[in-house]
C-alpha positions in Angstrom: 192.0 155.0 125.4 189.5 154.3 122.7 186.6 155.5 124.9 188.5 158.8 125.5 189.0 159.3 121.8 185.3 158.6 121.1 184.2 160.9 123.9 186.3 163.8 122.7 185.2 163.4 119.1 181.5 163.2 119.9 181.6 166.1 122.4 183.4 168.2 119.8 180.8 167.3 117.2 177.8 168.1 119.4 179.4 171.3 120.5 179.8 172.5 116.9 176.2 171.5 116.1 174.7 173.2 119.1 176.8 176.4 118.9 176.0 176.7 115.2 172.3 176.3 115.8 172.4 178.8 118.7 174.3 181.3 116.6 171.7 181.0 113.7 168.8 181.3 116.1 170.4 184.3 117.8 170.6 186.1 114.5 166.8 186.1 114.2 164.0 186.1 114.1 163.7 188.9 111.5 161.1 189.8 108.9 162.1 188.0 105.7 160.9 188.0 102.2 158.5 185.1 101.4 160.2 183.0 98.6 156.8 181.5 97.8 154.8 184.7 97.7 154.2 184.2 94.0 152.4 181.0 94.6 148.7 181.9 95.0 146.9 178.9 93.5 147.5 175.2 92.7 148.2 176.1 89.1 151.3 178.1 90.3 152.7 174.9 92.0 152.5 172.9 88.7 156.1 173.7 87.9 159.3 171.6 87.9 161.1 174.1 90.1 158.8 173.3 93.1 159.3 170.4 95.4 156.2 169.1 97.2 156.6 166.8 100.2 154.1 164.0 101.0 153.9 161.2 103.5 155.0 157.8 102.1 152.0 155.5 101.7 149.4 158.3 101.7 147.1 159.2 98.8 148.5 162.7 98.4 151.4 161.4 96.3 149.0 160.0 93.7 146.9 163.2 93.8 150.0 165.4 93.2 151.1 163.2 90.3 147.6 163.5 88.8 146.8 167.2 89.5 150.3 168.7 89.5 152.3 166.4 87.2 155.1 168.9 86.6 156.0 169.3 90.3 158.7 167.3 92.0 157.6 164.8 94.6 159.5 164.1 97.8 158.4 161.3 100.2 158.8 161.4 104.0 157.8 159.0 106.8 155.5 161.4 108.7 153.9 164.8 108.8 156.4 166.1 111.3 159.3 165.2 108.9 157.5 167.1 106.2 156.9 170.2 108.4 160.6 170.2 109.4 161.7 169.8 105.7 159.3 172.7 104.8 160.7 175.0 107.5 164.3 174.2 106.6 163.8 174.7 102.8 164.2 171.1 101.8 160.8 171.3 100.1 158.7 174.2 98.8 155.2 172.9 99.7 153.3 170.1 101.2 150.0 168.4 100.6 147.7 166.7 103.1 144.2 166.5 104.4 142.6 169.8 105.1 141.9 169.3 108.8 145.4 168.1 109.7 147.0 171.1 108.1 144.5 173.5 109.6 145.1 171.9 113.0 148.8 172.2 112.6 148.4 175.9 111.7 146.3 176.6 114.8 148.9 174.8 117.1 151.9 176.6 115.7 150.4 180.1 115.4 150.3 180.3 111.6 153.4 178.3 110.5 151.7 177.5 107.1 149.9 179.4 104.4 147.2 177.2 103.0 146.1 177.6 99.4 142.4 178.0 98.7 140.2 175.1 97.6 140.8 171.3 97.3 143.2 169.5 95.1 140.8 166.6 95.4 138.0 165.7 97.7 138.1 162.4 99.7 136.5 160.2 102.4 138.2 158.7 105.4 137.4 155.2 106.7 138.5 152.5 109.1 140.3 149.5 107.6 139.8 145.7 108.4 141.4 142.5 107.0 139.8 140.9 103.9 138.6 137.8 105.7 135.6 136.5 107.6 136.6 138.2 110.8 137.4 141.5 109.1 134.1 141.5 107.1 132.2 140.9 110.4 134.0 143.8 112.2 133.5 146.1 109.2 129.7 145.4 109.1 129.5 146.1 112.9 131.5 149.3 112.4 129.2 150.4 109.5 126.1 149.9 111.6 127.7 151.8 114.5 128.7 154.8 112.2 125.2 154.9 110.8 123.9 155.2 114.4 126.3 158.0 115.2 125.3 160.0 112.2 121.6 159.5 112.9 121.6 160.8 116.4 124.1 163.6 115.8 126.9 162.0 117.9 129.3 162.0 115.1 129.0 165.7 114.5 129.6 166.3 118.3 132.7 164.1 118.1 134.0 166.1 115.1 133.3 169.4 116.9 135.1 168.1 119.9 138.3 167.4 118.0 138.3 169.7 115.0 136.9 173.0 116.1 139.2 175.4 117.9 136.9 175.6 120.9 136.5 171.8 121.1 137.0 170.0 124.4 139.6 167.6 123.0 138.5 164.9 125.4 137.9 161.2 124.8 134.3 160.0 125.2 135.5 156.6 126.4 138.6 155.5 128.2 139.7 152.5 126.1 142.3 151.3 128.6 139.9 149.6 130.8 137.1 148.4 128.5 135.3 145.2 129.4 136.0 142.6 126.7 133.4 139.8 126.6 134.0 139.4 122.8 137.8 139.7 123.0 140.4 142.5 122.5 140.8 144.2 119.2 144.3 145.3 118.2 144.3 148.8 116.6 147.0 150.0 114.2 147.5 153.8 114.0 150.2 156.3 113.7 149.7 158.5 116.7 151.2 161.4 114.7 148.2 162.6 112.7 146.4 165.2 114.8 143.5 165.8 115.3 142.7 162.2 114.1 145.3 160.3 116.1 148.1 161.7 118.3 149.8 161.3 121.7 148.6 163.4 124.7 149.8 162.8 128.3 151.4 159.5 127.1 148.0 158.3 125.7 147.0 158.0 122.1 143.8 160.1 121.5 142.1 161.9 118.7 138.9 161.8 116.6 139.6 158.3 115.1 140.6 156.8 118.5 137.4 158.3 120.0 135.2 156.7 117.4 136.9 153.3 117.7 136.8 153.4 121.5 133.0 154.1 121.5 132.6 151.3 119.0 134.5 148.8 121.1 132.4 149.8 124.2 129.1 149.4 122.3 130.1 146.1 120.6 131.7 144.5 123.7 135.4 144.6 122.6 138.5 145.6 124.5 141.0 147.7 122.7 144.8 147.6 122.4 146.4 150.5 120.5 149.6 150.0 118.6 151.4 152.9 116.9 153.5 152.6 113.8 154.6 154.5 110.7 151.8 155.3 108.3 153.0 152.9 105.6 153.0 150.0 108.1 149.3 150.2 108.9 147.8 148.6 105.9 150.3 145.7 105.9 149.7 145.2 109.6 145.9 144.9 109.1 146.0 142.9 105.9 148.4 140.3 107.4 146.4 140.0 110.6 148.9 141.5 112.9 146.2 144.0 113.8 142.4 143.7 113.6 141.7 147.2 112.4 143.5 150.4 111.5 142.8 154.2 111.5 144.6 157.5 111.1 143.4 159.7 108.3 143.1 156.8 105.9 141.7 157.8 102.6 139.3 155.4 100.9 140.7 154.4 97.5 140.1 151.6 95.0 143.7 150.5 95.1 143.7 150.2 98.9 140.4 148.2 98.8 142.3 145.4 97.1 144.3 144.9 100.3 141.9 145.8 103.1 138.2 146.2 103.7 137.1 149.8 104.4 134.2 150.9 106.6 131.6 153.4 105.6 133.2 156.9 105.5 133.1 158.8 108.8 134.7 162.0 107.5 134.4 163.9 104.2 137.2 166.3 103.4 139.8 167.1 100.8 143.5 167.3 100.0 145.0 170.8 100.2 148.4 172.2 99.7 150.4 174.6 101.9 153.6 176.6 101.8 155.8 177.8 104.7 155.1 181.2 106.3 158.7 182.5 107.0 157.4 185.2 109.4 155.2 183.1 111.6 157.5 183.6 114.6 158.6 187.2 114.0 157.4 188.3 117.4 159.1 185.5 119.4 162.5 186.3 120.9 165.4 183.8 121.0 165.4 183.2 124.8 161.7 182.9 124.9 161.7 180.5 122.0 164.5 178.4 123.7 162.7 178.1 127.0 159.4 177.3 125.2 161.0 174.6 123.2 162.7 173.0 126.2 159.4 173.0 128.1 157.4 171.5 125.3 160.0 168.8 124.6 160.4 167.5 128.2 158.1 169.0 130.7 154.7 169.5 129.0 152.5 166.4 129.6 155.5 164.7 131.2 157.1 163.9 127.8 160.3 163.0 129.5 158.5 159.7 130.3 158.3 159.0 126.6 162.1 159.3 126.3 162.6 157.0 129.3 160.4 154.4 127.8 162.2 154.6 124.5 165.6 154.2 126.2 164.4 151.1 128.0 163.1 149.6 124.9 166.3 150.4 122.9 168.5 148.9 125.7 166.3 145.8 125.9 166.5 145.1 122.2 170.3 145.9 122.1 171.4 143.8 125.1 169.2 140.8 124.4 170.2 140.8 120.7 173.8 141.0 121.7 173.4 138.1 124.2 171.5 135.8 121.9 173.5 136.9 118.8 176.8 136.1 120.6 175.5 132.6 121.6 174.2 132.0 118.1 177.5 133.1 116.4 179.6 131.0 118.8 177.5 127.9 118.4 177.5 128.2 114.6 181.3 128.7 114.6 181.8 125.6 116.7 179.6 123.6 114.4 181.6 124.8 111.4 185.0 124.6 113.1 185.4 120.9 112.5 185.0 121.3 108.7 181.5 119.9 108.4 180.6 120.5 104.7 176.9 120.8 105.3 177.2 123.1 108.2 179.7 125.3 106.4 177.6 125.5 103.2 174.4 126.4 105.2 176.3 129.0 107.3 178.0 130.6 104.3 174.6 131.1 102.5 172.8 132.3 105.6 175.5 134.7 106.6 175.7 136.1 103.1 171.9 136.7 103.0 171.9 138.4 106.4 174.9 140.6 105.6 173.6 141.7 102.2 170.0 142.6 103.3 169.3 146.0 104.8 168.3 145.5 108.4 165.0 147.4 107.9 164.1 145.0 105.1 165.0 142.0 107.3 162.8 143.4 110.1 159.8 143.7 107.8 160.3 140.2 106.3 160.2 138.7 109.8 157.3 140.9 111.0 155.0 140.8 108.0 155.9 137.4 106.5 157.7 135.0 108.8 155.7 135.9 111.9 152.6 137.3 110.1 150.2 134.9 111.8 152.0 134.6 115.1 150.8 136.8 118.0 154.2 138.2 118.8 155.2 141.8 119.4 157.4 144.0 117.2 160.0 144.0 120.1 160.2 140.2 119.9 160.7 140.3 116.2 163.3 143.0 116.5 165.3 140.9 119.0 165.1 137.9 116.6 166.2 139.9 113.6 169.0 141.7 115.4 170.2 138.5 117.1 170.7 136.9 113.7 172.5 139.9 112.3 174.7 140.2 115.3 175.3 136.4 115.3 176.5 136.6 111.7 178.9 139.3 112.8 180.1 137.3 115.8 180.7 134.2 113.5 182.9 136.3 111.2 184.8 137.9 114.0 185.5 134.6 115.7 186.7 133.1 112.4 189.1 135.9 111.7 190.3 136.2 115.4 191.0 132.4 115.7 192.8 132.5 112.4 195.1 135.3 113.7 196.5 133.0 116.4 199.7 131.3 115.3 199.1 127.7 114.2 202.1 126.7 116.2 200.0 127.3 119.4 197.6 124.6 118.4 200.3 122.2 117.3 202.2 122.7 120.6 199.0 121.9 122.6 198.4 118.7 120.7 202.1 117.7 121.3 201.5 118.2 125.0 198.6 115.8 124.9 195.7 118.4 124.9 192.5 117.3 123.2 190.7 119.2 120.5 188.2 121.1 122.7 190.7 121.6 125.6 193.1 123.1 123.1 190.5 125.5 121.7 189.1 126.7 125.1 192.4 126.7 127.0 195.0 127.8 124.4 193.4 129.2 121.2 190.3 131.1 122.4 192.0 133.1 125.2 194.6 134.4 122.7 191.9 135.1 120.1 190.0 137.3 122.5 192.7 139.9 122.1 191.6 140.3 118.5 188.0 139.5 119.0 186.9 141.9 121.8 187.9 145.3 120.0 185.8 144.2 117.0 183.0 143.0 119.3 183.0 146.4 121.0 182.6 148.2 117.6 179.8 145.8 116.5 177.9 146.4 119.8 178.0 150.2 119.3 176.8 149.7 115.7 174.0 147.5 117.0 172.6 150.1 119.4 172.6 152.6 116.6 171.0 150.1 114.1 168.0 149.6 116.4 166.8 153.1 115.4 164.9 151.5 112.5 162.6 149.3 114.7 159.9 151.9 114.5 159.0 150.5 111.1 157.5 147.5 112.8 155.5 149.3 115.5 158.2 149.3 118.2 158.3 152.3 120.5 162.1 152.8 120.7 164.0 155.9 121.5 163.9 157.2 117.9 160.2 156.6 117.6 159.5 158.4 120.8 161.5 161.3 119.5 159.2 161.3 116.4 156.1 161.3 118.7 157.4 164.3 120.7 158.2 166.1 117.4 154.6 165.4 116.2 153.3 167.2 119.3 155.7 170.1 119.6 156.1 170.7 115.8 159.7 171.4 116.4 162.8 169.4 115.3 165.8 170.8 117.1 165.4 169.7 120.8 163.7 166.3 120.2 166.3 165.3 117.6 169.3 166.6 119.5 168.0 164.9 122.7 167.7 161.6 120.9 171.2 162.1 119.5 172.7 162.9 122.9 171.0 159.9 124.5 172.3 157.5 121.9 175.8 159.0 122.3 175.7 158.5 126.1 174.4 154.9 125.8 177.1 154.0 123.2 179.8 155.8 125.2 178.9 153.8 128.4 179.0 150.6 126.4 182.5 151.5 125.1 183.7 152.2 128.6 182.4 148.9 130.0 183.9 146.9 127.1 187.2 148.8 127.4 187.6 147.4 130.9 187.0 143.9 129.5 189.5 144.4 126.7 192.1 145.6 129.1 191.5 142.7 131.5 192.1 140.2 128.7 195.0 141.8 126.9 198.4 140.9 128.6 200.0 144.0 127.0 197.5 146.4 128.6 197.0 144.6 132.0 198.7 145.6 135.2 201.8 143.4 135.4 201.4 143.2 139.2 198.0 141.6 138.8 199.2 139.2 136.1 202.1 138.0 138.3 200.1 137.9 141.5 201.0 134.7 143.5 204.1 134.0 141.4 207.6 134.3 142.7 209.7 136.5 140.4 213.1 136.4 142.1 
């Protein structure tokens, strides 16, 4: 019954969203007036009425505060989020490195209007940890960059990735590099073209090309890990990764946390506003087909969604399994009234319940397991197992308390021991109260895993972000992710509904309950 209600509600919601979007799209595209036409220079943006979007953790936020102090700042997790916000009117302008915005404009057919000049010039560099190993790698990278500049190779690499007629091909395939000196772990976003982005399910770009050539020349293997931009510096500074790249501006503040290589790219921060007439010549049907093709078919991007689904299910199911075991064992330890066990449990459960899950994930990833060679997926399973275990403990406590105390007293009167009374009499009756709550918690768990991208896990939500960073469109990737989450949650509800019915005497088939019993 619950599954049918959930299904009807979700289907109705998705139908309204999709129909509304189709209706709005069908009404256009039309030539519209540019609301930012009056903005011709950076001086015009220095006004409290304008909202400028920047990526959290990038230097553009500081530059806007310095150069355009009157403007409002809005922070986002990635460039693709900013471009979507710009297109939907959530912000009025954005700021970023010159080449990234130019590249975006080329790929989208003129979606942006870039303002002339630089807000501020900058240099890009690779980052390393501030220790002996990091200093050694930085020195090796500096020598390598000097060699690339001297023989003109660096200019060729830049032309390959930055110019419109560039080949966009990697000079070295990093997936099979010999590693006589070990494997380096690289932290990057994979969403900052042309410096680092996904193509045919492989992370490529100018930065990746340089690092791959460096590893080949120096005798290192390379393992690429993608994450949010604001996770790169913590990952390198804590030793989770050996180096990082992805349009990283060299600043004095960042130098306090990591060691920078010599600059390999000199550019500047520019600002851009949305061009509302960029798609004036594209019809609705053509645009719909183009979006579907780019989201799923081009470069086999459906494979990214499949990988994300598998990762999300792995984290959800293992966390639910281990969390259930943890919660049950803790409940059994506290059930006898042990004061120490109860005190520790109360404090632990309270901490876990009051901390946001994303904060708990980062604490485990960057602090607890900072020096341990474990993946973000492992850390996610640990963190979600603890949060789910805390929920299971609470649900067991309330469910057992709902069983009439007379049941326990009657069992003792019949000669049952403590454990036999619990497992034979109390727990089966408590399941009637426990399983519906467990069902809801499991659905909440699968939705909560959407934040694991903060610690470099390629889950379903993160894969949707990667696809958006390549298609520069929001609708189909986001709706696809939403529909997939809905289907996974709905299937879990259906499965658990069967379990609930099989354990609830009021909802079970009376013929099955009385099977083998004479009723006359």
